[in-house]
N, C-alpha and C positions, 0 to 999 in steps of 0.2 A: 592723510593722517587726521583722525577725528579726535585724538586725545593723546596725552602724554603716555610714555611707557608705564609710569607708575599707575596711571588710571587704568590702563589695560590690564595690569596685573591684579588690580583690586576688583575687577569685574568677576561676578560669580561664574564659575566654570560649569557648563551644563553637564548633568549627570551622564555617565557613560551608559550605553545600552546594556541591559543585563546579559551576562555571559551564559551561554548554555553550558551545562555540565560537560566535562571532558568525556568523550566516548569511552566506554568500558573496553579495556583491552580485549582483543579477540581471544587471546589465550585464556583469559579469565572466564569469558562466556563459554568457551569450549570445555573448560574444567568443570563448570557448574552443570552442564547438560548431562554428562555421565552420572553425576551424583543424583540428579533427579530421576534418571532412568533406573538407577540402582535402588533408590528408595521405592519407586513404583514396583519393581520386581519383588522387593521384600513385602510390600503391601499386598500384592496379588497372591503370593504364596501363603501369607497369613490368612487372607480372606478365603482362599480355597480350603484351607484347613478348617476354618470356622464353619464353612458351609458343609463340609463332610461331617463335622462334629454334630451338626444339627440333626443328623439321623437319629441320635440318641436322646433328643429332647431334654427333659428335666433330669435325666438319670444321673445320679451320684451313687457310687458303690457304697455299701453300708460300712465297710472297713474304714473309709475316709471319715465317717461320722464319729469314729472313736477319737480321732485327733480333734475333731470339732468339739467333742465333749471336754477334752482336756483343755482346749483353748478357752472354753467357757469357764471352767473351774479356775484357771489361772487368772483370767480377767476379773472374775468376781471375788478373788482373794482367798480361794480355798486351797490353793497350792497345786502341786503336780499330782492330782488325783482324778479318778474317773468321774466322781461325783462327790458332793459335799459329805464330809465325814469319813470318806474311804481312806484306806491305807495308801501311802505314797508308793506307787508301783509304776515303773516305766512301761506302760502298756501301749506305747507308740514307738516307732523306730525312725522318726523323721523330725528331729528337733528344729532344723532350719525352716521346714515347712510349717511346723507348729508356731514358730515365731511370727511368720507372715500372717497366720490366721489370728493370733493374739493381737497383732498390730491392726489388722482389719477390724476386729471387734472393738478395740479401743477407739478407733476412728469412727465407729458407727456404720461401717460398711459391711459388716458380717455379723450374722446371728443377732440382728437388731429388730427383726420382725417386720422389715419393709420389703417391698418387691418393686421390680422395674419391668414394665410391660407384662405383668402377671407372673414373673419369675422371682422367687424368693431369693434374698441375698445369701442364704445358705447354699444356693445353687449357683447364682451368677458370679459371686465373688471369686470362688476358686476357679471357675471357668474363665473369668477375666484374667486372673493370674496366669492361667495356662496359655491364653492368647498372647499375653505379653511375653511369655517365655518362648513361644513359637517365633514371634517377631525377633526376639533377641538371638535365637538360633540362626535364623536366616541372615540377620545382620552380621553375625560372626562369620558365616560362610562368605558373605560379600567382602568383608575386610580381608579375609585370607585370600580370596580369589584375586583381589587387586594386586597382590604381590606376585602373582603367577601369570595372569592372562592379560591380553590387551584390553583397554578400557571398554571397547564395544562388546567384548566377549563376557565380561564380568556379570552383567544382568542375566545372560543366558545360563551361566552356572547357578546363579541364585534361583532362577525360575525352575531349573531342573531339580535342585534340592527341594524347593517348595512343593513341586509336583510329587516328588518322592515321599515327602512328609504327608501331604494331603491325601495321597493315594493309598497310603498304608493304614487300613482301618484298625489294625492292632495298635499302631502307634497313636492314632487319633483318639481311639476309645479310651486308652489309659492316660493320655495327656489330659483329657477332659473328664476324668472319673472322680475328681475331687481329692485324689491321693497326691502324693509328693512327686509323681512321675515327671511332670513338666519341669520342675526345678532341677531334678537329677539330670534330665536330658539337656537342659540349658548348660549346666556346669560341665558336663561331658563334651558337649559340642563346642563350647567356647574354648575349653582346654585343647581339643583337637585342632581347632582353627588357630589357636595361639602357636602351638608347636609347628604346624604346617607353614604358617606365614614366616615364623622365625627361621625355620630350616631353609625356606626359599630365598630369603634375603640375607642369610648369614648372620643372624643375630641370636641364634639359639644359645650360644655360649656367652650369655650376658647375665649379670646379676638381676636385672629387671625381669627378664623372661623367666629366669629360674624362680624368683620369688612369686611372680604371678601364677606360674604353673603349680607351685606348692599350695597357694591359697585357693585356687580352683579345685584342686584335689581335696582340700579340707572341706570346701562347700559340698562336694559330692559325698564325702564320707559322713558329713553331718545331715545329709538328706536321706541316705540309705546306708546301712552298715556295709554292704558290698561295694559301695562307692570308694572305700579305702583303697581298692585296687588302683585307682587313678593316681595314687602317690608314686607308682612305679613308672608313670608315663614319661615324665621329664628325664629321670635317670636313664631309661632305656633309649629314648630318642637322642640324648646327649652322647651316649656311647656309640650309637649307630653313626653319628656324624663327627666322631672324634678325629681331629686332625693331628698329624705328626707334630710333636713338640708342644702340644697344648694339653697334655694329660693332666698336669697339675692345675691349670686354670679350669679345665672341665670338671675335675674332681671338686674344686672349690664351689663351683656353681651347682653341682649336684648336692653338695652339702647345704647350700642355701635353700634349694627347693625342698629337700627333706626337712630342714629346720623349720621352714615356713609352714610345713604341714604338721610335723611331729610335735613341736612344742605346744601349740594350742590344742592339738588333738589329745596329747597326753594329759594336758590340764583338764580337758573335758572328761576323759576317762576317770581321772582321779575324782572329779566332782561327781560323776555318775556313781562311782563306788561308794563315796561318802554319803550320797543322798539315797540311793536305792539298795546298796549292799551287793551290787553285781557289776561285773566288768562289761557285760553285754546287755542289751535291752531284754526285758522279760519276754518279749515276743519271740526273740531268738531262742530262748530257753524252751518255751512252749512248743516251738516248731522242731526242736531236737535236731538242729543242724549239726551233723557229725563232721569228722575230719574228711576233707575232700578226697575223692578217688578218681584216677584218670578215666576209669570207665564211664564216669558221669558226663564226660565231655561229649558223649554220644547224644546228649540232650540237644546239642546245637543243631543236629540234623533236622529237627522239627522247624527251626527258624529258616533253614535253607529251603526246606520243602514249601513252607508258606510263602517265601519270597518267589520261588519258582526256580527250578534247577537251571533252565535255559538262561534265565536272566542272571543268575549267579555266575554261570560260566561265561556269559557275554561280558559282564563287568570285570570278571577275573582276567579275561583275555585283554580287555582294554587296559587294565592295570599292568599286565605284563608288557604290553606295547610301550606304555609310558615309562615304566621302570627301565626298559632297555634303551632309552634315549637320555643322554645327559641333559641337564638343565634344571631350571627352577621347578618345573612341573614334577619331575622325578623326585626331587628333594621334598617337595611339599606332600606328595602322595605317600612316600615312604614314611614320613613323620605322622601323617594322619592315620596310617594303618597300625601304628603302635597302640593308640588308645582303643581302636576297633578290636584288635586282637586280644588285648587285656580284658575288655568288657565281654567279649565272647567267652573267654576263659571263666570269668566270674559268673556269667550266666550258666555255664555248663556245670560248675561245681555246686551251685545252689540246689537245695531240695526242690523238686518240681512243685510249682504252685498249683493249687486246686482251682484257682480262678481261670476263666477261659481266655483264650486269645493272647497268650504269651505276655502276661503283665510285666514280668521281670526283664523283658527284652527291650524296653523303651529306650535306654541309652544306646543299645546296639543299633536299633533302627535309626536313631537320630544321627549318630556319627557315621553310620553307613550311608546316609543320604549325602553327607558332605563328601566322603571318600568316593562314593559312586559318581557323583556329579563331576568331581575333579577328574576322575579317570576317564569318563566318557568324553568330556570336552577336550581334555588334553590329547586323547587318542585321535579324536576327530581333527584337531588342529595339525597333527603331524602326518595326516594322510593326504593323498591326492584324491582326485574326483572318483576314481574307481574304488579306492579303499573306503572312501566316505559312503559311497553307494552301498557297498557290502555291509558296512557298519550300521547304516540306517536300517537296512532290511532286517538284519539279525536282531537289532535292538527292538524294532517295532514288533517282530514276531515274539520275542521274549517277553515284552511287556504285555502283549495281548494274551499270551498263555498264562502269565502270572496273574493277571486280573481275572481271567476265567477260573483259574484254580482256587482263588480266594473267595469266589462269589458265595459258595455254600457256607463255609465257616463264618464269613462276615454276616450273611443273612441270618444264620442261627443266633449269633450273638445279638444282632439288632432286635430280633424278635423276642429274645429272652436274655437281657443283659444280666450280668452277675449281681445277685442279691441287691436290689435297689434299696437305698436308704428309706425311701418313702414306704416301701412295703414293710420294712421292719418297724418303722414308726407306727403304722396302723395295725399290723398283725400282732406285734408284741408289746410295744410301749403303751399305746392307747388301750389295746385289748386287755392287758393284765391290770391296768389301772381300773378298767370297768369291772373286771372280776373282783378286785379288792373292794371297790365301792359296794358292789351288790352282795358280796359275801361277808361284809363287815370285817375285813382284814385291815386294821388300822395301820399296822406297821409290820414289815416282814421282808424276807429276802426272796428274790426271784432268780432262779438258776436257769441259764440258757446260754447258747453259743452265739446268738445273733445280737450283737452288742451296740453298735453305733447309734442307730435310731432309737433303740431302747433307752440308752443313757440320756438322750436329749429330751425324753418325754416321761419316763417312769417316775413315780413317787416312791417306788420300792428300792431297797438296796440290792444291787446287782451282783451276782456271783457268775463270773465268766467260766463256763464249763469247757471252753476251748483253751483257757489258760493264758490268754494274751494279757489280761489285766489282773490275774490272780496268781500270786507267788506259789502257793501250795499246789495248785492244779498244774502249773507250769513245771514244777519240780517232779511231780509224779509222771507227767507226760514225757519229760526228758529221760526219766528212768524206765520208761516203757512199762509202767506199772498201773494198768487201769483199775485194779482193785483199790489202790490208794485213792484214786480220784473218786470212785464210788463211795468209799468210806468217808472221805472228807466231806462230800456233798450230803450224803444221807444220814450219817451218824454224828458228824461234828457240827456242821452248819445247820442242817435240817431246815432248808428254806420253806417258806409258806407255799411258794409256787415253783413248779419245774416245767420247762418245756423240753420235750425230747425230739430228736432229729434222726430218724432212720439209722443209717450206717454209723454216723458219728456217735450217737448215744449208745449204740451197741458196743462200740469200741471202748467206751469208758464205763460200761456196766450199768447205765441208767435205762435198763430194760423195763417193760411194763411189769414183769414179775417182781423185779427188785423194788420198784416203786410201790407196788401193792403191798408187798411184805413190810414196808416201812411206814405204812399208814397213809398212803396217798390214794386219792380217787381221781379218775379222769374227768375233766370237763369236756374235752373232745379228744377222740382217739381214732386214728386211721392207720392201721398197721402198727408200726413203731413210732409214728409221729403223733404227738399229742400234747395237750396242756393238762397239768395235774395240780391239784391243791391238796395240802396236808389236812387231813380230816379235822384234827384238833386245833387248826389255826383259824377255822371259820367261826365267827361270832354269831352268824345267822345261817346255820346248816339247813334250815327249812327252805332257803332260797336256792338250794343246790340244783334241784330238777329244772327250775326256770332258767338258771344260768347255763346249765348244760344244753338246753334247747337253743338258747341264744348263741352259745359258743359254736355249736355245729353250723348254724346258718352264717354266722360271721366268718368263720374259717373258710367255708366254701365260697362265699362272696369275695373275700380278699384274695384267696388263692387263684381265682379266675381272672383277676384284674390284670391289665396290661400296663407295664411300667417302662416301655421302650419309647420310641419316637411318638410324641403327642400323647403319651400315656399319663397315668395318674400322677399328680403331685400331692403334697401333703400340707399345703397351705403356706401362708407367709411366715408364720412363727411356730416354733416348736418349743413348748414350755413344759416344765415339770408338772406332772399331775393331770395333763389333758387326757380326756377319755373319749371313747367312741359314743 
């Protein structure tokens, strides 16, 4: 003993060696790995889609720029108008997408005159939104697949859905067109994933699912008018999975879903009528969408042909196999087929779009990617080796034929995409500003049907002869009365400048003969296509011959430019009054 017990107790105790952290439970590590693989699958699908979208370079369709112009007017305090001082007309049909553009402009991310890697924010901002929507769509597929498939199979489902999205050039082109298509596709896909997952795990008949389904339908309807069909998704799915003795509960949840959709949507309709005097967008009036007819459903055959009949039959066969087997996969697939069927119906009854490559089919393709990947993987999971071999062979042949069949229409669209915004900026906005400067037209009206890029650049007041942003023209077109359109333009408004467009101008009576009779002279004219100026609007008529010579050269040069992949852009900033 070298000391007393009290002395021993008073001695400092040497510090304990640092403890190593407790090892992470193996179950936790195993749970994290699938999540990382799933995230990688979402990222790969998104990247493949972006890579395919790069085929179209800087292209943004001109119709998208109409909404861009409204976003500019709202942010600059002019209200819901196409340009400063114009009448309030709902010349857009995508209020939720418009809201995202206004938000981007307010944050300095959109229409601010800046560029990233040589790409103007008028181009990259809507394309970035589209990329985020693609990632959201694939994430929704992943979350739904978790409720149906084994963890190691979930990334396969996501990769198949990503490949279906990235490999469909119609879907990719319109997702990245600058229009509202990506937001519509996102709302439809998340709704389909929601009901599929809920049906698989037995939570379809809950208030939370019902309310979420109603709000997603509301988002779809506020993104495109035909998105209102999504309001029927939850009621139809709930009735399909109705259980004995739960009719009252199911009815209550259907009312929740319909209420979550109908109450805010009815409020929006009342606001629309109070603000614009119409129950529908002015664009719908101009397009003269009539009452639907069953014969119009034949339009969907074009989508099936573009997909490839063998691929459609192969996926239908897979769906049949899955539906014939009880279990979560059957319930999920049946639920996912509800929005797909309703969206196909909505596509069929719409008037056919003049734009190329099935613009209105975007939500059909997106939800089809979810349903198709579920059907294919679930069918594969239920087969033996022999069945899997046959399934792989048929699917590979169907995909090869589908890709080959789409090669020509895809190549045509890539070479000449629908009315690029930059072409309209240069050919109409800047060109007519130059005409006005050289001819001494200080103030006046420009009548033409190519609107978006023109609104972003012209210093003239724009009259839309297609009626999207003009109430009088829209009413005349809805009445199928072209004489009213001609009289409104040439007798009542009497614009300083008019641009005529082949078949379109012939339909509304703006022919060379009519324009000449009302005092207009051509600046450039090829057939029925031409730029016209009203003779008495020119302050410097002596410059007419010089302007006509310039106009011919300018039109030929711009008409020959390429606006597809790597094609012409129109600079970092588009501002009122810029000229060529």
